[in-house]
Structures are given as structure tokens and as C-alpha cells.
N, CA, C and O atoms as a GROMACS GRO file, in nm:
protein
  600
    1ASN      N    1   4.151  -0.291  -3.231
    1ASN     CA    2   4.050  -0.272  -3.089
    1ASN      C    3   3.888  -0.391  -3.101
    1ASN      O    4   3.811  -0.423  -3.192
    2ARG      N    5   3.903  -0.426  -2.947
    2ARG     CA    6   3.792  -0.565  -2.956
    2ARG      C    7   3.699  -0.479  -2.882
    2ARG      O    8   3.738  -0.392  -2.805
    3VAL      N    9   3.580  -0.504  -2.904
    3VAL     CA   10   3.442  -0.471  -2.832
    3VAL      C   11   3.400  -0.563  -2.712
    3VAL      O   12   3.377  -0.681  -2.739
    4LEU      N   13   3.389  -0.525  -2.597
    4LEU     CA   14   3.345  -0.632  -2.517
    4LEU      C   15   3.178  -0.561  -2.473
    4LEU      O   16   3.161  -0.445  -2.436
    5HIS      N   17   3.085  -0.652  -2.488
    5HIS     CA   18   2.923  -0.651  -2.472
    5HIS      C   19   2.859  -0.709  -2.337
    5HIS      O   20   2.825  -0.823  -2.304
    6LEU      N   21   2.857  -0.586  -2.274
    6LEU     CA   22   2.757  -0.660  -2.160
    6LEU      C   23   2.655  -0.603  -2.139
    6LEU      O   24   2.630  -0.484  -2.119
    7LYS      N   25   2.589  -0.701  -2.145
    7LYS     CA   26   2.428  -0.678  -2.090
    7LYS      C   27   2.392  -0.679  -1.972
    7LYS      O   28   2.417  -0.763  -1.886
    8MET      N   29   2.311  -0.555  -1.963
    8MET     CA   30   2.285  -0.456  -1.802
    8MET      C   31   2.172  -0.552  -1.805
    8MET      O   32   2.124  -0.528  -1.694
    9ALA      N   33   2.098  -0.642  -1.856
    9ALA     CA   34   1.946  -0.702  -1.821
    9ALA      C   35   1.969  -0.778  -1.695
    9ALA      O   36   1.863  -0.832  -1.661
   10SER      N   37   2.081  -0.805  -1.602
   10SER     CA   38   2.072  -0.872  -1.456
   10SER      C   39   2.115  -0.754  -1.370
   10SER      O   40   2.066  -0.762  -1.257
   11LEU      N   41   2.207  -0.626  -1.394
   11LEU     CA   42   2.168  -0.567  -1.293
   11LEU      C   43   2.065  -0.474  -1.288
   11LEU      O   44   2.030  -0.419  -1.184
   12LYS      N   45   1.995  -0.445  -1.442
   12LYS     CA   46   1.852  -0.429  -1.436
   12LYS      C   47   1.737  -0.460  -1.331
   12LYS      O   48   1.655  -0.399  -1.263
   13GLY      N   49   1.788  -0.620  -1.364
   13GLY     CA   50   1.647  -0.707  -1.304
   13GLY      C   51   1.712  -0.728  -1.099
   13GLY      O   52   1.649  -0.764  -1.000
   14ILE      N   53   1.829  -0.694  -1.112
   14ILE     CA   54   1.859  -0.691  -0.975
   14ILE      C   55   1.793  -0.544  -0.888
   14ILE      O   56   1.772  -0.551  -0.767
   15VAL      N   57   1.768  -0.427  -0.960
   15VAL     CA   58   1.722  -0.304  -0.945
   15VAL      C   59   1.574  -0.346  -0.933
   15VAL      O   60   1.506  -0.339  -0.830
   16LEU      N   61   1.535  -0.392  -1.050
   16LEU     CA   62   1.391  -0.382  -1.043
   16LEU      C   63   1.322  -0.494  -0.918
   16LEU      O   64   1.206  -0.503  -0.879
   17GLN      N   65   1.441  -0.570  -0.878
   17GLN     CA   66   1.371  -0.650  -0.806
   17GLN      C   67   1.360  -0.588  -0.642
   17GLN      O   68   1.262  -0.606  -0.570
   18VAL      N   69   1.473  -0.517  -0.604
   18VAL     CA   70   1.535  -0.454  -0.486
   18VAL      C   71   1.394  -0.346  -0.508
   18VAL      O   72   1.298  -0.409  -0.465
   19VAL      N   73   1.350  -0.213  -0.556
   19VAL     CA   74   1.253  -0.173  -0.580
   19VAL      C   75   1.138  -0.219  -0.552
   19VAL      O   76   1.072  -0.171  -0.460
   20THR      N   77   1.094  -0.322  -0.627
   20THR     CA   78   0.985  -0.418  -0.606
   20THR      C   79   0.975  -0.470  -0.469
   20THR      O   80   0.857  -0.493  -0.443
   21PHE      N   81   1.034  -0.491  -0.397
   21PHE     CA   82   1.030  -0.593  -0.238
   21PHE      C   83   1.062  -0.447  -0.143
   21PHE      O   84   1.068  -0.467  -0.022
   22LEU      N   85   1.077  -0.338  -0.180
   22LEU     CA   86   1.061  -0.222  -0.100
   22LEU      C   87   0.990  -0.157  -0.131
   22LEU      O   88   0.983  -0.061  -0.053
   23LEU      N   89   0.914  -0.150  -0.222
   23LEU     CA   90   0.687  -0.105  -0.232
   23LEU      C   91   0.668  -0.219  -0.184
   23LEU      O   92   0.589  -0.195  -0.093
   24ILE      N   93   0.689  -0.344  -0.185
   24ILE     CA   94   0.637  -0.411  -0.138
   24ILE      C   95   0.619  -0.414   0.025
   24ILE      O   96   0.508  -0.380   0.066
   25PHE      N   97   0.692  -0.441   0.098
   25PHE     CA   98   0.750  -0.399   0.244
   25PHE      C   99   0.680  -0.245   0.289
   25PHE      O  100   0.599  -0.248   0.381
   26ILE      N  101   0.710  -0.126   0.230
   26ILE     CA  102   0.678   0.023   0.258
   26ILE      C  103   0.491   0.020   0.240
   26ILE      O  104   0.420   0.065   0.330
   27PHE      N  105   0.430  -0.038   0.113
   27PHE     CA  106   0.304  -0.056   0.130
   27PHE      C  107   0.243  -0.146   0.233
   27PHE      O  108   0.157  -0.104   0.310
   28THR      N  109   0.293  -0.286   0.236
   28THR     CA  110   0.249  -0.401   0.337
   28THR      C  111   0.223  -0.287   0.522
   28THR      O  112   0.137  -0.283   0.610
   29MET      N  113   0.337  -0.226   0.499
   29MET     CA  114   0.347  -0.192   0.658
   29MET      C  115   0.207  -0.047   0.642
   29MET      O  116   0.101  -0.033   0.704
   30ALA      N  117   0.257   0.017   0.561
   30ALA     CA  118   0.128   0.147   0.539
   30ALA      C  119  -0.004   0.120   0.521
   30ALA      O  120  -0.090   0.202   0.554
   31GLY      N  121  -0.031   0.007   0.468
   31GLY     CA  122  -0.152  -0.070   0.498
   31GLY      C  123  -0.186  -0.086   0.630
   31GLY      O  124  -0.254  -0.012   0.701
   32LEU      N  125  -0.122  -0.209   0.663
   32LEU     CA  126  -0.123  -0.255   0.844
   32LEU      C  127  -0.118  -0.114   0.910
   32LEU      O  128  -0.216  -0.098   0.982
   33LEU      N  129  -0.026   0.003   0.906
   33LEU     CA  130  -0.078   0.094   1.031
   33LEU      C  131  -0.225   0.195   0.966
   33LEU      O  132  -0.296   0.249   1.051
   34LYS      N  133  -0.245   0.206   0.882
   34LYS     CA  134  -0.387   0.256   0.850
   34LYS      C  135  -0.540   0.160   0.913
   34LYS      O  136  -0.643   0.215   0.952
   35LEU      N  137  -0.516   0.016   0.908
   35LEU     CA  138  -0.593  -0.064   0.925
   35LEU      C  139  -0.662  -0.132   1.071
   35LEU      O  140  -0.772  -0.168   1.114
   36THR      N  141  -0.490  -0.120   1.124
   36THR     CA  142  -0.472  -0.164   1.261
   36THR      C  143  -0.387  -0.108   1.334
   36THR      O  144  -0.279  -0.081   1.281
   37SER      N  145  -0.415  -0.058   1.537
   37SER     CA  146  -0.361  -0.036   1.576
   37SER      C  147  -0.224  -0.160   1.628
   37SER      O  148  -0.129  -0.112   1.691
   38ALA      N  149  -0.223  -0.274   1.606
   38ALA     CA  150  -0.114  -0.385   1.637
   38ALA      C  151   0.015  -0.347   1.598
   38ALA      O  152   0.117  -0.350   1.668
   39VAL      N  153   0.004  -0.312   1.489
   39VAL     CA  154   0.159  -0.250   1.420
   39VAL      C  155   0.217  -0.164   1.538
   39VAL      O  156   0.304  -0.193   1.620
   40ASN      N  157   0.143  -0.047   1.522
   40ASN     CA  158   0.164   0.063   1.604
   40ASN      C  159   0.079   0.167   1.645
   40ASN      O  160   0.051   0.266   1.579
   41ALA      N  161   0.040   0.141   1.752
   41ALA     CA  162  -0.059   0.204   1.802
   41ALA      C  163  -0.074   0.378   1.758
   41ALA      O  164  -0.165   0.424   1.690
   42ASP      N  165   0.058   0.468   1.824
   42ASP     CA  166   0.076   0.559   1.775
   42ASP      C  167   0.056   0.626   1.649
   42ASP      O  168   0.025   0.744   1.642
   43VAL      N  169   0.076   0.542   1.538
   43VAL     CA  170   0.112   0.564   1.430
   43VAL      C  171  -0.066   0.539   1.364
   43VAL      O  172  -0.118   0.597   1.269
   44HIS      N  173  -0.113   0.456   1.438
   44HIS     CA  174  -0.224   0.390   1.340
   44HIS      C  175  -0.349   0.529   1.423
   44HIS      O  176  -0.417   0.560   1.324
   45ASN      N  177  -0.386   0.588   1.505
   45ASN     CA  178  -0.373   0.666   1.571
   45ASN      C  179  -0.374   0.801   1.486
   45ASN      O  180  -0.474   0.842   1.426
   46GLU      N  181  -0.249   0.865   1.490
   46GLU     CA  182  -0.208   0.938   1.374
   46GLU      C  183  -0.254   0.931   1.266
   46GLU      O  184  -0.298   1.039   1.227
   47MET      N  185  -0.263   0.849   1.195
   47MET     CA  186  -0.337   0.804   1.070
   47MET      C  187  -0.483   0.845   1.063
   47MET      O  188  -0.522   0.904   0.963
   48LYS      N  189  -0.566   0.817   1.164
   48LYS     CA  190  -0.669   0.832   1.199
   48LYS      C  191  -0.742   0.972   1.169
   48LYS      O  192  -0.835   1.020   1.104
   49ASP      N  193  -0.633   1.012   1.264
   49ASP     CA  194  -0.642   1.194   1.276
   49ASP      C  195  -0.578   1.288   1.120
   49ASP      O  196  -0.594   1.402   1.076
   50ASN      N  197  -0.514   1.184   1.082
   50ASN     CA  198  -0.472   1.301   0.938
   50ASN      C  199  -0.593   1.251   0.839
   50ASN      O  200  -0.630   1.313   0.739
   51PHE      N  201  -0.643   1.138   0.880
   51PHE     CA  202  -0.750   1.101   0.800
   51PHE      C  203  -0.877   1.182   0.744
   51PHE      O  204  -0.915   1.217   0.632
   52ARG      N  205  -0.931   1.198   0.893
   52ARG     CA  206  -1.045   1.340   0.945
   52ARG      C  207  -0.994   1.471   0.879
   52ARG      O  208  -1.080   1.556   0.855
   53SER      N  209  -0.862   1.498   0.847
   53SER     CA  210  -0.839   1.627   0.788
   53SER      C  211  -0.881   1.584   0.660
   53SER      O  212  -0.982   1.624   0.602
   54PHE      N  213  -0.791   1.490   0.613
   54PHE     CA  214  -0.831   1.459   0.491
   54PHE      C  215  -0.956   1.436   0.408
   54PHE      O  216  -0.949   1.467   0.288
   55ALA      N  217  -1.020   1.408   0.435
   55ALA     CA  218  -1.160   1.411   0.418
   55ALA      C  219  -1.261   1.506   0.421
   55ALA      O  220  -1.379   1.485   0.394
   56ARG      N  221  -1.190   1.657   0.468
   56ARG     CA  222  -1.257   1.776   0.423
   56ARG      C  223  -1.192   1.879   0.281
   56ARG      O  224  -1.216   1.990   0.234
   57ILE      N  225  -1.131   1.804   0.263
   57ILE     CA  226  -1.084   1.901   0.121
   57ILE      C  227  -1.127   1.811  -0.017
   57ILE      O  228  -1.161   1.694  -0.034
   58TRP      N  229  -1.113   1.903  -0.087
   58TRP     CA  230  -1.191   1.906  -0.249
   58TRP      C  231  -1.089   1.778  -0.345
   58TRP      O  232  -0.996   1.822  -0.414
   59PRO      N  233  -1.115   1.632  -0.339
   59PRO     CA  234  -1.256   1.669  -0.407
   59PRO      C  235  -1.382   1.569  -0.339
   59PRO      O  236  -1.486   1.532  -0.393
   60LEU      N  237  -1.322   1.538  -0.180
   60LEU     CA  238  -1.352   1.437  -0.156
   60LEU      C  239  -1.461   1.546  -0.059
   60LEU      O  240  -1.571   1.490  -0.053
   61ALA      N  241  -1.463   1.636  -0.009
   61ALA     CA  242  -1.528   1.690   0.112
   61ALA      C  243  -1.705   1.726   0.042
   61ALA      O  244  -1.810   1.718   0.105
   62PRO      N  245  -1.692   1.755  -0.064
   62PRO     CA  246  -1.802   1.756  -0.159
   62PRO      C  247  -1.899   1.643  -0.132
   62PRO      O  248  -2.015   1.676  -0.107
   63LEU      N  249  -1.866   1.502  -0.133
   63LEU     CA  250  -1.892   1.366  -0.151
   63LEU      C  251  -1.930   1.352   0.017
   63LEU      O  252  -2.016   1.269   0.048
   64ARG      N  253  -1.861   1.438   0.130
   64ARG     CA  254  -1.911   1.366   0.272
   64ARG      C  255  -1.853   1.229   0.294
   64ARG      O  256  -1.897   1.148   0.376
   65PHE      N  257  -1.780   1.216   0.237
   65PHE     CA  258  -1.688   1.090   0.264
   65PHE      C  259  -1.649   1.079   0.438
   65PHE      O  260  -1.611   1.180   0.498
   66ASP      N  261  -1.661   0.965   0.496
   66ASP     CA  262  -1.659   0.877   0.623
   66ASP      C  263  -1.461   0.910   0.618
   66ASP      O  264  -1.384   0.888   0.524
   67PRO      N  265  -1.445   0.942   0.692
   67PRO     CA  266  -1.318   0.930   0.707
   67PRO      C  267  -1.213   0.790   0.752
   67PRO      O  268  -1.096   0.770   0.719
   68ASP      N  269  -1.297   0.710   0.832
   68ASP     CA  270  -1.241   0.586   0.883
   68ASP      C  271  -1.281   0.528   0.777
   68ASP      O  272  -1.214   0.426   0.766
   69LEU      N  273  -1.373   0.538   0.669
   69LEU     CA  274  -1.384   0.439   0.565
   69LEU      C  275  -1.260   0.463   0.438
   69LEU      O  276  -1.188   0.390   0.370
   70TYR      N  277  -1.284   0.619   0.453
   70TYR     CA  278  -1.156   0.678   0.302
   70TYR      C  279  -1.038   0.562   0.382
   70TYR      O  280  -0.996   0.468   0.315
   71ARG      N  281  -0.987   0.581   0.540
   71ARG     CA  282  -0.832   0.497   0.572
   71ARG      C  283  -0.836   0.383   0.538
   71ARG      O  284  -0.746   0.308   0.501
   72ILE      N  285  -0.998   0.360   0.558
   72ILE     CA  286  -0.975   0.192   0.520
   72ILE      C  287  -0.943   0.129   0.403
   72ILE      O  288  -0.879   0.025   0.388
   73ALA      N  289  -1.021   0.239   0.276
   73ALA     CA  290  -0.987   0.184   0.166
   73ALA      C  291  -0.878   0.212   0.126
   73ALA      O  292  -0.845   0.126   0.044
   74VAL      N  293  -0.780   0.306   0.143
   74VAL     CA  294  -0.663   0.345   0.114
   74VAL      C  295  -0.540   0.256   0.167
   74VAL      O  296  -0.434   0.238   0.107
   75GLY      N  297  -0.577   0.203   0.295
   75GLY     CA  298  -0.489   0.103   0.340
   75GLY      C  299  -0.535  -0.001   0.295
   75GLY      O  300  -0.436  -0.073   0.282
   76CYS      N  301  -0.679  -0.094   0.240
   76CYS     CA  302  -0.694  -0.233   0.165
   76CYS      C  303  -0.645  -0.200   0.034
   76CYS      O  304  -0.587  -0.297  -0.016
   77SER      N  305  -0.647  -0.091  -0.046
   77SER     CA  306  -0.556  -0.084  -0.162
   77SER      C  307  -0.390  -0.131  -0.167
   77SER      O  308  -0.325  -0.218  -0.223
   78GLU      N  309  -0.362  -0.006  -0.062
   78GLU     CA  310  -0.196  -0.126  -0.048
   78GLU      C  311  -0.195  -0.209  -0.024
   78GLU      O  312  -0.131  -0.292  -0.088
   79LEU      N  313  -0.249  -0.231   0.059
   79LEU     CA  314  -0.251  -0.401   0.036
   79LEU      C  315  -0.270  -0.472  -0.062
   79LEU      O  316  -0.164  -0.517  -0.104
   80VAL      N  317  -0.345  -0.499  -0.111
   80VAL     CA  318  -0.445  -0.540  -0.251
   80VAL      C  319  -0.287  -0.553  -0.303
   80VAL      O  320  -0.217  -0.653  -0.287
   81CYS      N  321  -0.241  -0.415  -0.378
   81CYS     CA  322  -0.116  -0.362  -0.430
   81CYS      C  323   0.004  -0.441  -0.437
   81CYS      O  324   0.067  -0.481  -0.535
   82SER      N  325   0.031  -0.462  -0.271
   82SER     CA  326   0.101  -0.539  -0.236
   82SER      C  327   0.139  -0.728  -0.268
   82SER      O  328   0.216  -0.822  -0.287
   83VAL      N  329   0.005  -0.668  -0.250
   83VAL     CA  330  -0.009  -0.871  -0.228
   83VAL      C  331   0.036  -0.891  -0.385
   83VAL      O  332   0.131  -0.964  -0.414
   84LEU      N  333  -0.057  -0.805  -0.502
   84LEU     CA  334  -0.028  -0.817  -0.647
   84LEU      C  335   0.110  -0.766  -0.689
   84LEU      O  336   0.130  -0.780  -0.810
   85LEU      N  337   0.222  -0.705  -0.611
   85LEU     CA  338   0.358  -0.680  -0.664
   85LEU      C  339   0.426  -0.840  -0.629
   85LEU      O  340   0.497  -0.896  -0.712
   86PHE      N  341   0.395  -0.901  -0.500
   86PHE     CA  342   0.485  -0.995  -0.453
   86PHE      C  343   0.402  -1.135  -0.547
   86PHE      O  344   0.480  -1.224  -0.581
   87LEU      N  345   0.266  -1.151  -0.583
   87LEU     CA  346   0.231  -1.270  -0.650
   87LEU      C  347   0.212  -1.269  -0.789
   87LEU      O  348   0.233  -1.354  -0.876
   88GLY      N  349   0.162  -1.139  -0.792
   88GLY     CA  350   0.109  -1.115  -0.965
   88GLY      C  351   0.143  -1.172  -1.063
   88GLY      O  352   0.250  -1.226  -1.039
   89ASP      N  353   0.095  -1.200  -1.210
   89ASP     CA  354   0.185  -1.208  -1.335
   89ASP      C  355   0.266  -1.029  -1.315
   89ASP      O  356   0.296  -0.947  -1.228
   90ARG      N  357   0.269  -1.052  -1.488
   90ARG     CA  358   0.350  -0.904  -1.506
   90ARG      C  359   0.236  -0.804  -1.500
   90ARG      O  360   0.233  -0.706  -1.426
   91LYS      N  361   0.145  -0.840  -1.587
   91LYS     CA  362   0.034  -0.753  -1.605
   91LYS      C  363  -0.044  -0.678  -1.472
   91LYS      O  364  -0.081  -0.562  -1.461
   92ALA      N  365  -0.054  -0.800  -1.371
   92ALA     CA  366  -0.157  -0.752  -1.227
   92ALA      C  367  -0.019  -0.649  -1.163
   92ALA      O  368  -0.040  -0.544  -1.102
   93LYS      N  369   0.113  -0.701  -1.191
   93LYS     CA  370   0.213  -0.620  -1.088
   93LYS      C  371   0.185  -0.471  -1.149
   93LYS      O  372   0.173  -0.370  -1.080
   94THR      N  373   0.177  -0.475  -1.287
   94THR     CA  374   0.161  -0.321  -1.334
   94THR      C  375   0.025  -0.227  -1.305
   94THR      O  376  -0.025  -0.115  -1.307
   95THR      N  377   0.014  -0.328  -1.284
   95THR     CA  378  -0.158  -0.257  -1.259
   95THR      C  379  -0.147  -0.200  -1.138
   95THR      O  380  -0.149  -0.078  -1.120
   96ALA      N  381  -0.136  -0.276  -1.060
   96ALA     CA  382  -0.054  -0.304  -0.936
   96ALA      C  383   0.013  -0.134  -0.898
   96ALA      O  384  -0.036  -0.042  -0.833
   97ASN      N  385   0.137  -0.148  -0.969
   97ASN     CA  386   0.243  -0.021  -0.997
   97ASN      C  387   0.163   0.128  -1.018
   97ASN      O  388   0.174   0.225  -0.943
   98VAL      N  389   0.092   0.123  -1.120
   98VAL     CA  390   0.005   0.260  -1.169
   98VAL      C  391  -0.104   0.277  -1.057
   98VAL      O  392  -0.152   0.389  -1.040
   99ALA      N  393  -0.151   0.155  -0.969
   99ALA     CA  394  -0.255   0.195  -0.863
   99ALA      C  395  -0.200   0.283  -0.748
   99ALA      O  396  -0.254   0.371  -0.681
  100LEU      N  397  -0.021   0.209  -0.746
  100LEU     CA  398  -0.013   0.312  -0.622
  100LEU      C  399   0.036   0.454  -0.658
  100LEU      O  400   0.021   0.550  -0.582
  101ILE      N  401   0.096   0.461  -0.781
  101ILE     CA  402   0.104   0.570  -0.846
  101ILE      C  403  -0.004   0.714  -0.815
  101ILE      O  404   0.012   0.828  -0.773
  102VAL      N  405  -0.130   0.625  -0.868
  102VAL     CA  406  -0.223   0.719  -0.862
  102VAL      C  407  -0.271   0.758  -0.686
  102VAL      O  408  -0.321   0.863  -0.645
  103ILE      N  409  -0.242   0.656  -0.623
  103ILE     CA  410  -0.267   0.667  -0.470
  103ILE      C  411  -0.167   0.779  -0.377
  103ILE      O  412  -0.194   0.855  -0.283
  104LEU      N  413  -0.055   0.752  -0.442
  104LEU     CA  414   0.096   0.854  -0.401
  104LEU      C  415   0.085   1.028  -0.469
  104LEU      O  416   0.134   1.130  -0.422
  105ILE      N  417   0.011   1.012  -0.579
  105ILE     CA  418  -0.001   1.166  -0.642
  105ILE      C  419  -0.152   1.178  -0.564
  105ILE      O  420  -0.184   1.296  -0.550
  106GLY      N  421  -0.211   1.121  -0.532
  106GLY     CA  422  -0.318   1.118  -0.426
  106GLY      C  423  -0.260   1.193  -0.282
  106GLY      O  424  -0.287   1.308  -0.247
  107ALA      N  425  -0.191   1.114  -0.224
  107ALA     CA  426  -0.148   1.172  -0.116
  107ALA      C  427  -0.026   1.278  -0.109
  107ALA      O  428   0.000   1.342  -0.007
  108ALA      N  429   0.027   1.284  -0.200
  108ALA     CA  430   0.122   1.466  -0.193
  108ALA      C  431   0.024   1.518  -0.212
  108ALA      O  432   0.010   1.562  -0.098
  109TYR      N  433  -0.101   1.569  -0.288
  109TYR     CA  434  -0.180   1.634  -0.352
  109TYR      C  435  -0.251   1.687  -0.194
  109TYR      O  436  -0.279   1.802  -0.161
  110THR      N  437  -0.265   1.576  -0.126
  110THR     CA  438  -0.367   1.590  -0.007
  110THR      C  439  -0.290   1.679   0.146
  110THR      O  440  -0.335   1.756   0.231
  111HIS      N  441  -0.127   1.604   0.112
  111HIS     CA  442  -0.073   1.670   0.249
  111HIS      C  443  -0.069   1.821   0.209
  111HIS      O  444  -0.119   1.910   0.279
  112TRP      N  445   0.005   1.846   0.069
  112TRP     CA  446  -0.031   1.981   0.066
  112TRP      C  447  -0.159   2.103   0.070
  112TRP      O  448  -0.150   2.222   0.101
  113ALA      N  449  -0.289   2.014   0.023
  113ALA     CA  450  -0.417   2.056   0.040
  113ALA      C  451  -0.415   2.114   0.212
  113ALA      O  452  -0.416   2.228   0.259
  114VAL      N  453  -0.413   1.992   0.267
  114VAL     CA  454  -0.398   2.041   0.396
  114VAL      C  455  -0.309   2.140   0.511
  114VAL      O  456  -0.312   2.174   0.629
  115GLY      N  457  -0.216   2.163   0.365
  115GLY     CA  458  -0.150   2.260   0.426
  115GLY      C  459   0.026   2.186   0.566
  115GLY      O  460   0.090   2.234   0.659
  116ASP      N  461   0.024   2.037   0.478
  116ASP     CA  462   0.113   1.992   0.562
  116ASP      C  463   0.283   2.033   0.536
  116ASP      O  464   0.316   2.035   0.418
  117PRO      N  465   0.381   2.063   0.627
  117PRO     CA  466   0.460   2.091   0.569
  117PRO      C  467   0.524   1.994   0.483
  117PRO      O  468   0.481   1.880   0.505
  118LEU      N  469   0.626   2.003   0.378
  118LEU     CA  470   0.702   1.932   0.298
  118LEU      C  471   0.752   1.785   0.350
  118LEU      O  472   0.765   1.690   0.273
  119GLU      N  473   0.782   1.777   0.498
  119GLU     CA  474   0.829   1.636   0.564
  119GLU      C  475   0.744   1.607   0.570
  119GLU      O  476   0.767   1.507   0.638
  120LYS      N  477   0.630   1.605   0.554
  120LYS     CA  478   0.525   1.518   0.570
  120LYS      C  479   0.481   1.453   0.417
  120LYS      O  480   0.427   1.344   0.395
  121MET      N  481   0.522   1.554   0.323
  121MET     CA  482   0.488   1.513   0.148
  121MET      C  483   0.617   1.395   0.157
  121MET      O  484   0.585   1.277   0.144
  122VAL      N  485   0.754   1.430   0.178
  122VAL     CA  486   0.836   1.339   0.143
  122VAL      C  487   0.809   1.184   0.144
  122VAL      O  488   0.836   1.110   0.050
  123PRO      N  489   0.762   1.151   0.244
  123PRO     CA  490   0.746   0.981   0.233
  123PRO      C  491   0.724   0.976   0.058
  123PRO      O  492   0.788   0.940  -0.041
  124ALA      N  493   0.584   1.039   0.093
  124ALA     CA  494   0.445   1.015  -0.042
  124ALA      C  495   0.552   1.040  -0.184
  124ALA      O  496   0.541   0.966  -0.281
  125ILE      N  497   0.629   1.123  -0.181
  125ILE     CA  498   0.759   1.156  -0.315
  125ILE      C  499   0.822   1.062  -0.309
  125ILE      O  500   0.763   0.976  -0.376
  126VAL      N  501   0.923   1.016  -0.262
  126VAL     CA  502   0.998   0.897  -0.234
  126VAL      C  503   0.954   0.785  -0.270
  126VAL      O  504   1.017   0.703  -0.336
  127CYS      N  505   0.854   0.776  -0.233
  127CYS     CA  506   0.759   0.637  -0.307
  127CYS      C  507   0.697   0.630  -0.456
  127CYS      O  508   0.691   0.538  -0.538
  128LEU      N  509   0.666   0.729  -0.458
  128LEU     CA  510   0.565   0.762  -0.646
  128LEU      C  511   0.717   0.780  -0.694
  128LEU      O  512   0.706   0.755  -0.814
  129SER      N  513   0.849   0.808  -0.672
  129SER     CA  514   0.955   0.798  -0.717
  129SER      C  515   1.029   0.622  -0.780
  129SER      O  516   1.072   0.571  -0.883
  130LEU      N  517   0.999   0.580  -0.612
  130LEU     CA  518   1.046   0.434  -0.656
  130LEU      C  519   0.888   0.390  -0.774
  130LEU      O  520   0.910   0.320  -0.873
  131CYS      N  521   0.783   0.428  -0.754
  131CYS     CA  522   0.698   0.353  -0.870
  131CYS      C  523   0.718   0.369  -1.014
  131CYS      O  524   0.687   0.288  -1.101
  132ILE      N  525   0.776   0.492  -1.031
  132ILE     CA  526   0.784   0.541  -1.114
  132ILE      C  527   0.937   0.449  -1.194
  132ILE      O  528   0.953   0.398  -1.305
  133LEU      N  529   1.019   0.462  -1.084
  133LEU     CA  530   1.168   0.372  -1.157
  133LEU      C  531   1.104   0.266  -1.174
  133LEU      O  532   1.103   0.212  -1.284
  134ARG      N  533   1.034   0.212  -1.061
  134ARG     CA  534   0.988   0.043  -1.138
  134ARG      C  535   0.891   0.029  -1.265
  134ARG      O  536   0.861  -0.066  -1.338
  135LEU      N  537   0.868   0.111  -1.261
  135LEU     CA  538   0.740   0.089  -1.419
  135LEU      C  539   0.808   0.119  -1.544
  135LEU      O  540   0.765   0.090  -1.656
  136TYR      N  541   0.974   0.210  -1.508
  136TYR     CA  542   1.003   0.263  -1.629
  136TYR      C  543   1.113   0.154  -1.662
  136TYR      O  544   1.148   0.125  -1.776
  137LEU      N  545   1.182   0.072  -1.495
  137LEU     CA  546   1.287  -0.051  -1.537
  137LEU      C  547   1.202  -0.170  -1.622
  137LEU      O  548   1.244  -0.235  -1.717
  138ARG      N  549   1.072  -0.176  -1.559
  138ARG     CA  550   0.971  -0.259  -1.620
  138ARG      C  551   0.965  -0.296  -1.763
  138ARG      O  552   0.978  -0.407  -1.814
  139GLY      N  553   0.943  -0.184  -1.818
  139GLY     CA  554   0.912  -0.156  -1.955
  139GLY      C  555   1.044  -0.134  -2.056
  139GLY      O  556   1.029  -0.098  -2.173
  140HIS      N  557   1.154  -0.156  -2.005
  140HIS     CA  558   1.270  -0.138  -2.077
  140HIS      C  559   1.314  -0.288  -2.111
  140HIS      O  560   1.275  -0.383  -2.044
  141ASN      N  561   1.383  -0.298  -2.202
  141ASN     CA  562   1.413  -0.429  -2.234
  141ASN      C  563   1.586  -0.379  -2.215
  141ASN      O  564   1.646  -0.273  -2.200
  142SER      N  565   1.623  -0.538  -2.227
  142SER     CA  566   1.812  -0.489  -2.173
  142SER      C  567   1.900  -0.410  -2.268
  142SER      O  568   1.926  -0.438  -2.385
  143VAL      N  569   1.936  -0.317  -2.203
  143VAL     CA  570   2.080  -0.273  -2.236
  143VAL      C  571   2.205  -0.306  -2.248
  143VAL      O  572   2.261  -0.358  -2.152
  144GLU      N  573   2.286  -0.279  -2.388
  144GLU     CA  574   2.400  -0.320  -2.412
  144GLU      C  575   2.500  -0.185  -2.353
  144GLU      O  576   2.463  -0.071  -2.329
  145LEU      N  577   2.593  -0.224  -2.345
  145LEU     CA  578   2.714  -0.150  -2.275
  145LEU      C  579   2.835  -0.226  -2.371
  145LEU      O  580   2.860  -0.346  -2.385
  146LYS      N  581   2.894  -0.111  -2.426
  146LYS     CA  582   3.023  -0.158  -2.512
  146LYS      C  583   3.139  -0.078  -2.441
  146LYS      O  584   3.148   0.042  -2.414
  147ILE      N  585   3.217  -0.178  -2.422
  147ILE     CA  586   3.354  -0.123  -2.371
  147ILE      C  587   3.469  -0.153  -2.464
  147ILE      O  588   3.499  -0.273  -2.470
  148LYS      N  589   3.537  -0.073  -2.536
  148LYS     CA  590   3.638  -0.105  -2.621
  148LYS      C  591   3.781  -0.111  -2.530
  148LYS      O  592   3.827  -0.042  -2.440
  149ILE      N  593   3.823  -0.229  -2.600
  149ILE     CA  594   3.971  -0.326  -2.505
  149ILE      C  595   4.087  -0.276  -2.597
  149ILE      O  596   4.086  -0.317  -2.713
  150LYS      N  597   4.178  -0.200  -2.561
  150LYS     CA  598   4.313  -0.160  -2.636
  150LYS      C  599   4.381  -0.328  -2.591
  150LYS      O  600   4.495  -0.360  -2.626
   0.00000   0.00000   0.00000
């Protein structure tokens, strides 16, 4: 019996790149939709309405956060993270990834706290899963697959 060793690094690398580019696209669009009506006026206005509700829940309610400032801060954070995922070195990409995880946990919590239905939380949960997958793939070295050939 011979054993064929296949390094899965190339497959892992491809998946990592696909997930990274998906996150870049998603958070570039999400950030732009929060910041400007030029991309889609209806979605931008819906974001503005949503952030008025979001600013009224704990932990932001006692701080009397301006909903527009909150929306702009989240949108800018998403855009910065997208740029870091695209142009940053490994450490910058990991930092952006972790920042997006924090934002997404906050987004899922916020939708839950205002009583939104599950379908409003699904995008945050899916993106959170992609961020966690990216972090996992980035942190693991190549895996060897051994196949016995008779």
C-alpha cells in the first residue's frame, strides 16, 4: 500500500480568499448603505429608521446616543474593516475580522432587543459565521490528507 499525501493548503487558501472577498463586498455595501442614499435611497432610509430604534436600547439608551451618529460610526467602521481586509497585512486583517465580529454580535443583539423577527437577524448571523470561519481558516496551518492507494 502506498499513501498519497495531499496538502489541503491550496483548498483552504481558496476558501479563505472567497470568504474574504465576500466579506469585503458585504461590508463595503453595508457601510455605504448606512452612509449614503446614492447606492439605494429606500434601504438608506430604512437604515436611518432602524438606527433610531437601535439607539433607544441598552447599553446606548442611557448615553442618549444620536441615532445618525451611531449609524455613521457603524457604517464608517464597516468601510474601514473592508479596506483593511482588502489592503491590510495579516495583523490588520485579523483586527478587522475581530472588529466585524464585535459589530455583528452587537447587530444580532440589537435586532433581538428591539423585537425584530428572526429574518432581520439572519444577515448578521450569516456574516458572523463567515467572519468566524475566516478567523478559523486564517489561524490554522495546512492540513494533510492521507489517502491509501492499493
